[in-house]
C-alpha positions as CSV (number, residue, x, y, z in Angstrom):
1,X,-5.1,28.7,21.7
2,X,-2.0,30.7,22.4
3,X,0.4,31.0,19.5
4,X,3.3,29.5,21.5
5,X,1.2,26.4,22.2
6,X,0.2,26.1,18.5
7,X,3.9,26.2,17.5
8,X,4.7,23.5,20.1
9,X,2.0,21.3,18.6
10,X,3.2,22.0,15.1
11,X,6.7,20.9,16.1
12,X,5.5,17.7,17.8
13,X,3.3,16.6,14.9
14,X,5.9,17.5,12.3
15,X,8.5,15.4,14.2
16,X,6.1,12.5,14.5
17,X,5.4,12.5,10.8
18,X,9.0,12.9,9.9
19,X,9.9,10.0,12.2
20,X,7.5,7.5,10.7
21,X,7.4,8.1,6.9
22,X,10.9,7.0,5.9
23,X,10.8,3.4,4.6
24,X,7.1,3.7,3.8
25,X,7.0,6.2,0.9
26,X,5.4,3.8,-1.5
27,X,2.6,2.8,0.9
28,X,-0.9,4.0,0.0
29,X,-2.7,6.6,2.3
30,X,-6.2,5.2,2.9
31,X,-7.6,8.6,4.0
32,X,-6.2,10.2,0.8
33,X,-6.6,7.2,-1.6
34,X,-5.0,8.9,-4.6
35,X,-1.8,9.5,-2.6
36,X,1.2,7.5,-1.5
37,X,3.1,8.4,1.7
38,X,5.6,10.1,-0.7
39,X,2.8,12.2,-2.2
40,X,1.6,13.1,1.2
41,X,5.1,14.2,2.3
42,X,5.5,16.2,-0.8
43,X,2.2,17.9,-0.3
44,X,3.0,18.9,3.3
45,X,6.4,20.2,2.2
46,X,4.8,22.3,-0.6
47,X,2.3,23.7,1.9
48,X,5.1,24.8,4.2
49,X,7.1,26.2,1.3
50,X,4.0,28.2,0.1
51,X,3.4,29.7,3.6
52,X,7.0,30.7,4.0
53,X,6.9,32.4,0.6
54,X,3.7,34.1,1.5
55,X,5.2,35.6,4.6
56,X,8.4,36.7,2.8
57,X,6.4,38.4,0.0
58,X,3.4,39.5,2.1
59,X,1.1,38.2,-0.5
60,X,-0.1,35.0,-2.2
61,X,3.1,34.0,-4.1
62,X,2.8,33.9,-7.9
63,X,3.7,32.1,-10.0
64,X,3.2,28.9,-8.0
65,X,4.4,26.2,-7.6
66,X,8.1,26.4,-8.1
67,X,9.6,23.8,-10.4
68,X,11.5,20.9,-9.1
69,X,13.3,18.0,-10.8
70,X,11.2,14.8,-10.7
71,X,14.0,13.2,-8.7
72,X,13.9,15.7,-5.9
73,X,13.2,13.8,-2.7
74,X,10.1,14.6,-0.8
75,X,11.9,14.2,2.5
76,X,14.5,16.8,1.5
77,X,11.7,19.1,0.4
78,X,9.7,18.8,3.7
79,X,12.9,19.3,5.8
80,X,14.0,22.4,3.9
81,X,10.4,23.9,3.8
82,X,9.9,23.3,7.5
83,X,13.1,25.2,8.3
84,X,12.0,28.1,6.1
85,X,8.5,28.1,7.7
86,X,9.9,28.3,11.2
87,X,12.4,31.0,10.2
88,X,9.6,33.2,8.8
89,X,7.5,32.7,12.0
90,X,10.5,33.5,14.2
91,X,11.1,36.8,12.2
92,X,7.6,38.1,13.0
93,X,5.1,38.6,15.8
94,X,1.9,36.7,15.5
95,X,0.0,40.0,15.5
96,X,1.9,41.4,12.6
97,X,-0.2,42.1,9.5
98,X,-0.1,39.4,6.8
99,X,-2.1,38.3,3.8
100,X,-4.3,35.3,4.3
101,X,-7.3,33.9,2.4
102,X,-9.5,34.4,5.5
103,X,-10.7,37.9,5.5
104,X,-11.4,38.3,9.2
105,X,-7.8,37.4,10.2
106,X,-5.0,39.1,8.3
107,X,-2.2,38.3,10.7
108,X,0.8,36.0,11.0
109,X,-1.1,34.2,13.8
110,X,-3.6,32.9,11.2
111,X,-0.8,31.0,9.5
112,X,0.6,29.7,12.8
113,X,-2.8,28.2,13.6
114,X,-3.4,26.9,10.1
115,X,0.0,25.2,9.9
116,X,-0.5,23.5,13.3
117,X,-3.9,22.2,12.2
118,X,-2.7,21.2,8.7
119,X,0.1,19.2,10.2
120,X,-1.9,17.3,12.8
121,X,-4.4,16.1,10.1
122,X,-1.6,15.0,7.8
123,X,0.3,13.4,10.7
124,X,-2.8,11.3,11.1
125,X,-2.8,10.5,7.4
126,X,0.9,9.5,7.7
127,X,0.1,7.2,10.6
128,X,-2.8,5.6,8.7
129,X,-0.5,5.2,5.6
130,X,2.3,3.5,7.5
131,X,-0.2,1.4,9.4
132,X,0.8,2.7,12.8
133,X,-1.7,3.4,15.6
134,X,-2.9,7.0,15.5
135,X,-1.6,9.1,18.3
136,X,-4.3,10.9,20.2
137,X,-4.5,14.7,19.5
138,X,-4.0,17.0,22.4
139,X,-7.5,18.1,23.6
140,X,-6.8,21.8,23.1
141,X,-5.5,21.3,19.6
142,X,-8.4,19.0,18.7
143,X,-11.0,21.4,20.0
144,X,-9.3,24.3,18.1
145,X,-9.3,22.2,15.0
146,X,-13.0,21.4,15.1
147,X,-13.6,25.2,15.7
148,X,-11.4,26.1,12.7
149,X,-13.0,23.6,10.4
150,X,-16.6,24.7,11.2
151,X,-16.0,28.5,11.3
152,X,-13.0,29.3,9.2
153,X,-13.5,26.7,6.5
154,X,-17.1,25.8,6.1
155,X,-19.1,28.8,7.4
156,X,-16.7,31.4,5.9
157,X,-16.6,29.6,2.5
158,X,-20.4,29.3,2.3
159,X,-20.7,33.1,2.9
160,X,-17.9,34.0,0.5
161,X,-18.4,31.5,-2.3
162,X,-22.0,30.2,-2.0
163,X,-22.2,29.0,-5.6
164,X,-19.8,26.1,-4.7
165,X,-22.4,24.9,-2.1
166,X,-25.4,25.0,-4.3
167,X,-25.6,21.3,-4.8
168,X,-25.1,20.6,-1.0
169,X,-27.6,23.2,0.3
170,X,-30.1,24.2,-2.4
171,X,-32.7,21.6,-1.2
172,X,-32.0,22.0,2.5
173,X,-35.3,22.2,4.5
174,X,-33.3,24.0,7.3
175,X,-31.4,21.7,9.7
176,X,-29.4,21.9,12.9
177,X,-26.5,19.9,14.2
178,X,-25.1,19.7,17.7
179,X,-21.4,18.8,17.6
180,X,-20.0,18.0,21.0
181,X,-16.5,17.3,22.2
182,X,-17.1,15.5,25.5
183,X,-15.4,16.3,28.8
184,X,-12.0,14.7,29.5
185,X,-9.6,14.9,32.3
186,X,-7.8,17.8,30.4
187,X,-10.8,19.6,28.9
188,X,-14.4,20.6,29.7
189,X,-17.1,19.7,27.2
190,X,-17.3,22.1,24.2
191,X,-20.3,22.3,21.9
192,X,-21.1,23.8,18.5
193,X,-24.5,24.4,17.0
194,X,-24.5,24.4,13.2
195,X,-27.6,25.5,11.2
196,X,-28.1,25.0,7.5
197,X,-30.5,26.3,4.9
198,X,-30.3,27.1,1.2
199,X,-27.1,29.2,0.9
200,X,-26.5,29.2,4.7
201,X,-24.2,27.4,7.1
202,X,-23.9,29.2,10.5
203,X,-22.1,28.2,13.6
204,X,-22.6,29.1,17.3
205,X,-20.5,28.0,20.3
206,X,-17.0,26.7,20.5
207,X,-14.4,27.2,23.2
208,X,-15.6,29.6,26.0
209,X,-18.8,30.3,24.0
210,X,-22.4,29.4,24.7
211,X,-25.0,28.2,22.3
212,X,-28.5,29.4,22.2
213,X,-30.6,26.2,22.1
214,X,-29.6,22.7,21.3
215,X,-32.8,20.9,22.2
216,X,-34.1,20.4,18.7
217,X,-31.0,19.4,16.8
218,X,-31.6,17.1,13.8
219,X,-28.3,15.4,14.4
220,X,-26.1,15.1,17.4
221,X,-22.4,14.0,17.1
222,X,-20.4,13.5,20.3
223,X,-17.1,11.9,21.4
224,X,-13.7,12.8,22.7
225,X,-12.0,15.8,21.1
226,X,-9.7,13.6,19.1
227,X,-12.5,11.4,17.9
228,X,-14.7,14.3,16.9
229,X,-11.8,16.0,15.1
230,X,-11.0,12.8,13.2
231,X,-14.7,12.3,12.3
232,X,-15.1,15.9,11.2
233,X,-12.1,15.7,8.8
234,X,-13.0,12.2,7.6
235,X,-9.8,10.7,9.1
236,X,-11.3,7.8,11.0
237,X,-9.5,4.4,10.7
238,X,-10.8,2.6,7.6
239,X,-12.6,-0.7,8.4
240,X,-13.0,0.2,12.1
241,X,-16.3,1.3,13.7
242,X,-16.6,5.0,14.2
243,X,-15.6,6.1,17.7
244,X,-18.1,9.0,17.8
245,X,-21.8,8.6,18.7
246,X,-24.2,9.9,16.1
247,X,-28.0,10.3,16.7
248,X,-30.4,11.7,14.2
249,X,-31.5,12.1,10.6
250,X,-29.3,10.4,8.0
251,X,-30.2,12.8,5.2
252,X,-29.3,15.7,7.4
253,X,-25.9,14.1,8.2
254,X,-25.3,13.7,4.5
255,X,-26.0,17.4,3.9
256,X,-23.5,18.4,6.6
257,X,-20.8,16.0,5.2
258,X,-21.3,17.4,1.7
259,X,-20.7,21.0,3.0
260,X,-17.5,19.9,4.8
261,X,-16.2,18.0,1.8
262,X,-16.8,21.0,-0.5
263,X,-15.1,23.4,1.8
264,X,-12.0,21.2,2.3
265,X,-11.3,19.9,-1.2
């Protein structure tokens, strides 16, 4: 996705979240059961604040987090942090060098993408928490979010920190997963082929990429881009049937889910 488009999505999802959370701060967030809507709002504000500080300092800010009085309102925090975040983005080009935790992309553009994807997932959390209907995610943002989750989070983490995935993958017989975001009026079908084995989680495909062979996948997951994104991030509506179609081996699916959970904790 173009960085300008990511910033547009970031703004839209931030505004949606900011619109719906007042008056519901004590409500529980079912997709993050340890959190209230106030906790969620505080978390997003702290994430924005951290990324603004990262860009100012050109490094992971330490010490962290800053101290706040217990009475400091989460809504005030998120508003101030979002202003700081946008100011730091505006002061730089997306291609400018910048520290990130993801080795292959050390640019400001990484944080633009990450903040757009962070915000849309937590916007969904907020909608679930205030019991509003979840707004569909734009196809391009949803497809990019699936791609980021599989490649930037899970595949990269398994390569860099394999010991954290020992429990999830040590007994893997070697499995494959076809993840497909089906065609819509706004987007062609996009597929990813994930393969696992002890210490391995590899991903082929994604936007404008081909996969080698999907004929023997142990599990196939398909649905609209929004539905696959929500399923991937475990943000489906509690108590409602899943909107994705899943075919295949249940044990294999549990292995995939364990890898995603470990990478996104």
